[in-house]
SETOR-959646 format. One record per residue (C-alpha): residue in one letter; z, x, y. Coordinates in Angstrom, 1 decimal, padded with zeros to 4 digits. Example, Ala and Ser with C-alpha at 12.3 -4.5 7.8 and 13.67 -1.06 7.14 Angstrom:
2
('A', (007.8, 012.3, -004.5))
('S', (007.1, 013.7, -001.1))
END
This chain:
379
('M', (016.6, -006.6, -017.1))
('K', (013.4, -007.6, -018.1))
('E', (014.0, -011.0, -018.9))
('S', (016.4, -011.4, -015.6))
('V', (013.6, -010.9, -013.7))
('L', (011.6, -014.1, -014.4))
('L', (015.1, -016.2, -013.8))
('L', (015.9, -017.8, -010.9))
('P', (019.8, -017.4, -009.7))
('K', (021.9, -020.0, -011.0))
('R', (023.8, -020.8, -007.9))
('T', (020.9, -022.3, -005.8))
('T', (020.9, -023.5, -002.4))
('Y', (018.1, -025.3, -000.6))
('I', (017.6, -024.3, 002.8))
('I', (015.2, -027.1, 004.8))
('D', (012.7, -025.5, 006.6))
('M', (012.9, -022.0, 005.7))
('K', (012.3, -019.6, 008.2))
('I', (010.9, -016.3, 007.3))
('T', (010.0, -013.3, 009.5))
('I', (007.8, -010.9, 008.0))
('V', (007.8, -007.4, 009.3))
('A', (004.6, -004.9, 009.5))
('G', (005.3, -001.0, 010.4))
('A', (001.5, 000.0, 009.8))
('R', (-002.1, -001.0, 008.6))
('P', (-002.1, -000.7, 005.3))
('N', (001.2, -003.1, 005.2))
('F', (-001.4, -005.8, 006.3))
('M', (-003.2, -005.7, 002.7))
('K', (000.4, -006.2, 001.4))
('I', (001.6, -009.3, 003.7))
('A', (-001.8, -011.3, 003.8))
('P', (-001.2, -012.8, 000.4))
('I', (002.2, -013.6, 001.5))
('M', (001.2, -015.3, 004.0))
('H', (-001.6, -017.2, 002.1))
('A', (001.1, -018.1, -000.1))
('I', (003.3, -019.7, 002.4))
('D', (000.4, -021.3, 004.1))
('N', (-000.3, -023.0, 000.7))
('A', (003.2, -023.6, 000.1))
('R', (003.1, -025.8, 003.5))
('E', (-000.1, -027.8, 002.4))
('Q', (001.9, -029.1, -000.6))
('G', (004.5, -030.1, 001.2))
('K', (007.1, -027.4, 001.5))
('E', (009.5, -027.0, 004.6))
('I', (008.8, -023.0, 005.1))
('S', (007.0, -021.1, 007.8))
('Y', (006.5, -017.5, 009.0))
('R', (006.7, -014.9, 011.8))
('V', (004.8, -011.8, 011.4))
('I', (006.2, -008.8, 013.7))
('Y', (004.1, -005.4, 014.3))
('T', (006.7, -003.4, 015.3))
('G', (003.8, -001.2, 017.2))
('S', (001.6, -002.0, 020.1))
('A', (-000.9, -004.7, 020.6))
('N', (-003.1, -002.2, 021.5))
('D', (-002.9, 000.1, 018.4))
('T', (-006.3, 001.4, 017.6))
('S', (-005.7, 001.3, 014.0))
('L', (-005.8, -002.4, 014.1))
('D', (-009.3, -002.5, 014.3))
('P', (-010.8, -006.2, 015.2))
('S', (-012.3, -006.7, 012.2))
('L', (-009.1, -006.1, 010.1))
('F', (-007.7, -009.4, 010.4))
('A', (-010.7, -011.5, 010.1))
('D', (-011.1, -009.5, 006.7))
('L', (-008.1, -010.3, 005.4))
('N', (-008.5, -013.7, 006.9))
('I', (-005.0, -014.2, 008.6))
('K', (-003.6, -014.7, 012.2))
('K', (-002.8, -011.7, 014.2))
('P', (000.9, -010.9, 014.7))
('T', (003.0, -013.5, 016.0))
('A', (004.8, -010.8, 018.0))
('Y', (004.4, -007.1, 019.1))
('L', (007.2, -004.8, 019.4))
('G', (005.5, -002.1, 021.0))
('I', (007.3, 000.9, 019.6))
('G', (005.1, 004.0, 019.1))
('F', (007.5, 007.0, 019.5))
('E', (006.5, 010.0, 017.6))
('N', (010.0, 011.4, 016.6))
('L', (011.2, 009.6, 013.7))
('T', (014.8, 008.6, 015.0))
('E', (013.7, 007.4, 018.5))
('R', (011.0, 005.2, 016.5))
('A', (014.1, 003.9, 014.6))
('G', (016.1, 003.5, 017.7))
('G', (013.5, 001.7, 019.6))
('I', (012.3, -000.8, 016.7))
('M', (016.1, -001.6, 016.1))
('L', (016.9, -002.4, 019.6))
('A', (013.6, -004.7, 020.1))
('F', (014.0, -006.4, 016.6))
('E', (017.6, -007.1, 017.4))
('K', (016.2, -009.1, 020.5))
('E', (013.6, -010.7, 018.3))
('L', (015.9, -012.1, 016.0))
('K', (018.3, -013.4, 018.3))
('E', (015.3, -015.0, 020.1))
('N', (013.8, -016.5, 016.9))
('P', (016.1, -016.9, 014.4))
('T', (015.3, -016.9, 010.6))
('N', (016.5, -017.1, 007.2))
('I', (015.1, -014.5, 005.5))
('V', (013.4, -010.7, 006.7))
('L', (010.8, -009.5, 004.8))
('V', (010.0, -005.8, 005.1))
('V', (007.4, -004.0, 003.4))
('D', (007.1, -000.2, 001.6))
('D', (008.9, 002.5, 002.6))
('L', (008.2, 003.1, 006.6))
('T', (010.6, 004.3, 009.4))
('S', (010.3, 000.4, 010.9))
('T', (011.1, -001.0, 006.9))
('M', (014.4, 000.9, 007.3))
('A', (015.2, -000.2, 010.8))
('C', (014.2, -004.0, 010.3))
('A', (016.5, -004.3, 007.3))
('I', (019.6, -002.4, 009.2))
('V', (019.1, -005.1, 011.8))
('A', (018.8, -007.9, 009.7))
('K', (022.0, -007.2, 007.6))
('K', (024.3, -006.6, 011.2))
('Q', (023.1, -009.9, 012.1))
('N', (024.0, -011.2, 008.3))
('I', (020.3, -012.2, 007.4))
('K', (019.2, -011.8, 004.0))
('V', (016.5, -009.4, 003.4))
('A', (013.7, -009.3, 001.0))
('H', (012.4, -005.9, 000.0))
('L', (008.7, -006.0, -001.0))
('V', (007.7, -003.0, -003.1))
('A', (011.2, -002.0, -004.0))
('G', (012.2, 000.6, -006.1))
('T', (009.7, 003.0, -005.6))
('R', (011.0, 006.8, -005.7))
('S', (009.9, 010.4, -005.5))
('F', (013.5, 011.9, -005.8))
('D', (012.8, 014.3, -003.0))
('M', (015.3, 013.6, -000.6))
('S', (013.5, 015.8, 002.0))
('M', (010.8, 013.3, 002.3))
('P', (012.0, 010.9, 005.2))
('K', (010.2, 007.9, 003.1))
('E', (012.3, 008.5, 000.1))
('V', (015.3, 008.1, 002.7))
('N', (013.5, 004.6, 004.0))
('R', (013.4, 003.7, 000.5))
('M', (016.8, 004.2, -000.6))
('I', (018.5, 002.7, 002.5))
('T', (016.3, -000.2, 002.6))
('D', (016.8, -000.8, -001.4))
('G', (020.7, -000.5, -000.5))
('L', (020.5, -003.2, 002.0))
('S', (018.2, -005.7, 000.5))
('D', (019.4, -009.1, -001.3))
('Y', (016.4, -009.5, -002.9))
('L', (014.1, -006.3, -004.3))
('F', (010.2, -007.6, -005.4))
('T', (009.1, -004.4, -007.8))
('A', (005.4, -004.0, -009.3))
('G', (006.7, -002.6, -012.7))
('M', (009.5, -001.8, -014.9))
('G', (009.4, 001.8, -013.6))
('A', (010.9, 000.8, -010.1))
('N', (013.4, -001.8, -011.8))
('R', (015.0, 001.1, -013.9))
('N', (015.0, 002.9, -010.6))
('L', (017.0, 000.4, -009.0))
('N', (019.4, -000.2, -012.2))
('Q', (020.2, 003.2, -012.1))
('T', (021.5, 003.2, -008.3))
('G', (023.2, 000.1, -009.0))
('A', (021.2, -002.8, -008.4))
('E', (022.6, -006.1, -010.0))
('N', (019.8, -007.5, -012.2))
('E', (019.9, -010.9, -010.7))
('Q', (018.5, -008.9, -007.2))
('V', (015.3, -007.5, -009.1))
('F', (012.3, -009.6, -009.4))
('L', (009.2, -008.2, -011.3))
('V', (006.8, -010.0, -009.6))
('G', (003.3, -007.0, -009.8))
('N', (001.7, -005.4, -007.4))
('I', (000.9, -007.1, -004.3))
('L', (-002.6, -005.2, -003.7))
('M', (-003.8, -006.6, -006.2))
('D', (-003.7, -010.2, -004.8))
('S', (-005.8, -008.9, -001.8))
('L', (-008.4, -007.6, -004.4))
('R', (-008.5, -010.7, -006.4))
('Y', (-008.8, -012.9, -003.0))
('N', (-011.4, -010.5, -001.5))
('R', (-013.2, -009.1, -004.4))
('H', (-016.2, -011.5, -003.7))
('R', (-016.4, -011.2, 000.2))
('F', (-016.8, -007.6, 000.1))
('I', (-019.5, -005.9, 002.4))
('K', (-022.1, -003.2, 001.3))
('P', (-021.9, -000.9, 004.4))
('T', (-025.1, -000.6, 006.0))
('T', (-024.9, 003.4, 005.4))
('F', (-024.8, 002.6, 001.4))
('G', (-028.8, 001.9, 001.6))
('V', (-029.6, 004.7, 004.1))
('L', (-027.9, 007.2, 002.1))
('G', (-029.5, 005.7, -000.7))
('L', (-026.8, 005.4, -002.9))
('K', (-026.5, 003.4, -006.1))
('E', (-023.7, 001.5, -007.6))
('Q', (-021.4, 003.3, -010.1))
('S', (-023.3, 006.7, -009.3))
('Y', (-021.1, 008.5, -006.5))
('I', (-017.8, 009.8, -006.0))
('L', (-015.5, 008.2, -003.3))
('L', (-013.4, 010.6, -001.7))
('T', (-010.0, 009.8, 000.6))
('I', (-007.9, 012.0, 002.6))
('N', (-005.1, 011.3, 004.7))
('R', (-001.9, 013.3, 004.1))
('H', (-001.5, 016.0, 006.5))
('A', (000.2, 018.1, 004.2))
('L', (-002.6, 018.8, 002.0))
('I', (-005.2, 019.7, 004.8))
('E', (-002.7, 022.2, 006.7))
('N', (-002.7, 024.4, 004.2))
('K', (-006.2, 025.1, 005.2))
('E', (-007.2, 028.0, 002.5))
('N', (-006.5, 025.5, -000.4))
('F', (-007.9, 022.5, 001.1))
('K', (-011.1, 024.5, 001.3))
('E', (-010.9, 025.7, -002.2))
('L', (-010.4, 021.8, -003.4))
('M', (-013.3, 020.6, -001.4))
('E', (-015.6, 023.2, -002.8))
('R', (-014.5, 022.7, -006.6))
('L', (-015.1, 019.1, -005.8))
('I', (-018.5, 019.8, -004.7))
('S', (-019.4, 022.1, -007.3))
('E', (-018.1, 020.2, -010.1))
('A', (-019.7, 017.0, -008.9))
('K', (-023.1, 018.9, -009.6))
('G', (-025.3, 016.8, -007.0))
('T', (-023.5, 013.7, -007.5))
('P', (-022.9, 012.0, -004.1))
('I', (-019.4, 012.5, -002.4))
('V', (-019.1, 009.5, -000.2))
('A', (-015.9, 010.2, 002.3))
('P', (-015.0, 007.9, 004.9))
('L', (-012.3, 010.0, 007.0))
('H', (-010.1, 009.7, 009.8))
('T', (-011.0, 012.2, 012.5))
('Y', (-008.5, 014.6, 012.2))
('V', (-009.7, 015.2, 008.6))
('R', (-013.4, 015.5, 009.7))
('D', (-012.4, 018.1, 012.2))
('V', (-010.6, 020.1, 009.6))
('I', (-013.6, 020.2, 007.4))
('S', (-015.8, 020.7, 010.5))
('E', (-013.6, 023.6, 011.2))
('L', (-013.7, 025.4, 007.9))
('N', (-017.4, 024.7, 007.9))
('I', (-017.4, 022.8, 004.7))
('K', (-021.0, 021.5, 004.1))
('A', (-023.1, 020.5, 001.0))
('S', (-026.0, 018.2, 000.6))
('N', (-024.5, 015.8, -001.6))
('L', (-021.5, 015.6, 001.1))
('H', (-021.5, 012.3, 002.9))
('I', (-018.7, 012.0, 005.6))
('L', (-018.4, 008.7, 007.1))
('P', (-016.2, 007.3, 009.6))
('P', (-013.3, 005.2, 008.4))
('Q', (-014.6, 001.5, 007.0))
('S', (-013.3, -002.1, 007.5))
('Y', (-011.2, -003.4, 004.8))
('L', (-014.0, -005.3, 003.4))
('S', (-016.7, -002.3, 003.3))
('F', (-014.0, -000.1, 002.1))
('G', (-013.4, -002.3, -000.8))
('Y', (-017.4, -002.5, -001.7))
('L', (-017.2, 001.5, -001.7))
('T', (-014.0, 001.6, -004.1))
('S', (-015.5, -001.2, -006.2))
('K', (-018.8, 000.3, -007.1))
('A', (-017.6, 004.0, -006.8))
('K', (-018.3, 006.2, -010.4))
('A', (-014.9, 007.5, -009.7))
('I', (-012.4, 008.2, -007.1))
('V', (-010.4, 011.1, -005.4))
('T', (-007.7, 010.5, -003.2))
('D', (-004.2, 011.3, -001.8))
('S', (-003.1, 008.0, -001.7))
('G', (-000.7, 005.6, -003.9))
('N', (-002.8, 002.4, -002.5))
('V', (-006.1, 003.7, -003.7))
('A', (-005.0, 004.8, -006.9))
('E', (-003.6, 001.4, -007.7))
('E', (-006.8, -000.5, -006.3))
('A', (-008.7, 001.9, -008.8))
('T', (-006.5, 000.9, -011.7))
('F', (-006.9, -003.0, -011.2))
('L', (-010.8, -002.1, -010.9))
('G', (-011.2, 000.1, -014.0))
('I', (-012.5, 003.0, -012.1))
('P', (-011.9, 006.7, -012.8))
('C', (-009.1, 008.0, -010.4))
('I', (-007.8, 011.5, -009.5))
('T', (-004.5, 011.6, -007.2))
('L', (-004.4, 014.7, -005.0))
('N', (-000.6, 015.0, -005.5))
('N', (002.4, 016.1, -007.7))
('Y', (003.9, 012.4, -007.8))
('V', (003.0, 008.6, -007.5))
('E', (005.0, 005.5, -006.5))
('H', (003.7, 003.5, -009.3))
('P', (003.9, 006.0, -012.5))
('E', (002.1, 002.7, -014.3))
('T', (-001.4, 004.0, -012.5))
('C', (-001.1, 007.2, -015.0))
('S', (000.8, 005.8, -017.8))
('I', (-001.3, 002.5, -018.2))
('G', (-004.3, 002.5, -015.6))
('T', (-007.2, 005.0, -014.6))
('N', (-005.4, 007.5, -012.8))
('E', (-004.3, 011.2, -013.2))
('L', (-002.0, 013.4, -011.0))
('V', (-003.7, 016.8, -010.3))
('G', (-001.3, 017.9, -007.5))
('E', (-003.3, 020.2, -005.0))
('S', (-004.4, 022.4, -007.4))
('P', (-008.2, 023.3, -007.4))
('E', (-008.4, 024.4, -011.0))
('Q', (-006.9, 021.0, -012.3))
('L', (-009.2, 019.0, -009.9))
('G', (-012.1, 020.7, -011.1))
('S', (-011.0, 020.2, -015.0))
('A', (-010.5, 016.7, -014.3))
('I', (-013.8, 016.1, -012.5))
('E', (-015.7, 017.7, -015.3))
('K', (-013.9, 015.3, -017.6))
('I', (-015.4, 012.4, -015.6))
('M', (-018.9, 013.9, -015.4))
('K', (-019.0, 014.4, -018.9))
('G', (-017.7, 010.3, -019.6))
('E', (-014.6, 011.6, -021.5))
('W', (-012.1, 009.9, -019.0))
('K', (-009.4, 007.7, -020.5))
('Q', (-009.9, 003.9, -020.5))
('G', (-007.0, 002.1, -018.4))
('S', (-005.6, -001.1, -018.7))
('L', (-003.7, -003.5, -016.2))
('P', (000.1, -003.2, -015.9))
('E', (002.3, -006.0, -016.4))
('R', (001.9, -008.7, -013.7))
('W', (-000.6, -006.9, -011.7))
('D', (-002.8, -010.1, -012.0))
('G', (-003.5, -010.9, -008.3))
('R', (-000.7, -013.9, -008.7))
('T', (002.6, -011.4, -007.1))
('A', (002.7, -013.6, -003.6))
('D', (003.0, -017.1, -005.4))
('R', (005.9, -015.3, -007.5))
('I', (007.6, -013.9, -004.3))
('V', (007.3, -017.6, -002.5))
('Q', (008.7, -019.5, -005.5))
('T', (011.6, -017.3, -005.5))
('L', (012.2, -017.5, -001.9))
('L', (012.1, -020.7, -001.9))
('Q', (015.3, -021.1, -004.2))
('L', (017.9, -019.0, -002.6))
('V', (021.1, -017.5, -003.8))
END
C-alpha cells in the first residue's frame, strides 16, 4: 500500500484542457480547497491545460463566509452558489443533488473533487457518478466507526464512489484497504490543512484584542468549542469549564466562540478573571492565536491537526479523532468529555511535562501539488 501511493497508474490517458469542479459545503472546506486552487493556478502558469470551477452548495449570503475569508486565503470567491440551506439533512441532500445535477449539465467537467464528510460531499459525489464523471475525495479514509453519526455515513458512501482517494495518513489508507478500495485508487498525499498553514504563516495578523488584554506569546491557553453535543450536556460542560479555569491557575484562557456557545456560558454563569471570551476571528487572526499559544484546548479535529504542525500541546475534548497521527505522532491527546482527564492534562502542560510531537509523514505543506500532479495523469 505504502509504495502504491507514490506511483501513477500504468494506463494513462491525457486530457486536453482538464476541467475540475471543486465542491465546498461549509466554511472549513475553503481552508482545504484554497491550496488546490493555488496549485492549479501554478500549473496553468507552467503551461498545463487545466482549469477549475468552485461550487459552494450554500447561499452567497451565508453569514459564515465573512468578507475577509477569501482575502485571507488569497483566493477568488466561488464561481457559483447552489443556494441550498435546509436544516433537515435529507432535504439538504435532495436539494443539493438537484441543483448540482443542473450545474454539471450546464458546465461539463472531467473531475468532481469533494472534501471531507459533509452532506454536500456525499450528495455531489452521487450526482457526479450518475453522470459518469470521475470523483476525487480529498481527506478520504477517515473513520469514527460509529454509524449513528451522519458524517460516518457520508464518508463511507463518498469513499465507495470515488475514483481517486487522497489520504492524509497511513491510518486512512488502512481503513480504505479494509473496506475494499483498490491500491491504485489510494494516494497518500498528506494533510492539506498544512498547505494553508505553510502558505499563510507569514501572513498571520495579531488581533487588536491581543494588546488590549495584555497577552504575551506562548503564555495563554487557546480554547475553541464548536460541537453542539458537548455543550448540550450543560452540567458536564460547566464542570469542564470550571476545571479548565482552575487548573490554568491564572493563565489567560482566550476563547473565540460562536454566539450559541457564548450564550450557554452566560446562561451557566461561568466567569473568571482569566477567561477572555472573544467573537469568532478571521482566518489570519485565528492563525496568529493558534501559532502563539502555550497550549490549545479544542473539540475540533482541524485545530488539533494545526497544533501538531505548529508543535503546540493540544487537548481534544472528544473520544476519537479523524487523524490518529495527531495523537500517536503529534502533540495531541484525547480526554473525551471528562473534566477529570481534562484537569490532569492541563496539569501536565502547566508543569512542562507534555510530550514532544513530530510531523506525520507528508504533513509538509506540499499536499496540493501532489494532488494536482496526480489529477493531471488520469487512469
